[in-house]
C-alpha positions, 0 to 999 in steps of 0.5 A, a space after each residue: 500499499 505504501 508503494 501505491 500512496 508513494 506513487 500516486 503522491 510522485 504522479 501528482 506532484 509532479 503532474 503526471 512527470 511534467 515536473 521533470 520537464 529540463 527547461 522551466 518545470 513551473 512554467 511549463 506545467 502552468 501552460 498544462 493547468 492553464 490549458 487543460 482548464 480552458 478545454 475543461 467542462 468546466 467555468 469559471 464561477 462553477 462549483 465542480 471549479 471550486 471543489 478543483 481548486 480547493 481539493 486540488 490544494 488539499 491533495 497538493 499539500 500530500 502529493 508535495 510533502 511526499 517529494 520533499 526529501 532531507 536535501 530538497 525541502 521545495 523540489 523543483 520537480 513537485 509542480 502541482 502548486 502551479 496547478 493549483 495556483 494556476 487554477 485559482 488565479 483562474 476563478 471568476 474571470 471568462 473563459 476566453 483565450 485572452 483571459 486566460 492567457 492574462 492569468 498565465 502571465 500574472 501568475 508566472 510573474 507572482 509565482 517567480 517575483 514573490 512580492 510581499 507577503 507571498 515569499 512569506 507562505 513560502 516558510 511554512 514547513 513541508 508540503 505545505 509551504 510548497 503549496 501555500 505561496 503559490 495559493 497566494 500568488 492565485 489569490 492576488 492574481 485573482 483579485 487583481 486580474 477581477 478587478 481590472 475586468 470589472 472596471 473594463 466589462 
């Protein structure tokens, strides 16, 4: 049973191996996440999308925790946080190419630069620390983009 759980944790935590991409695995994972959502039947304000974001975040804490080693507390191959953060950035935005592209760009900028207070969340222990900064980046991105959408809509 432990082997099955560790394999499941590896599969989810690495985004089905996307985290092994030789260049920019977090960016590749964010792109995969926005494409997966963009082609899914879920609407930006549906209960199914909220469940995907919430349960994806909670399961991601466990999955990313399985990838941590003593030598690496935030391994680059752990990219499930990018999936959850990217999806959270898309909350309430129209599911159009332009808004999904804007969400992708905003999320990547926030995730890379980690402005205050996003960077503080990295200090949380284990899988929670891996996931929490992307949750914060996704939340900041969602709020900012939804304000812009509200102004121009």
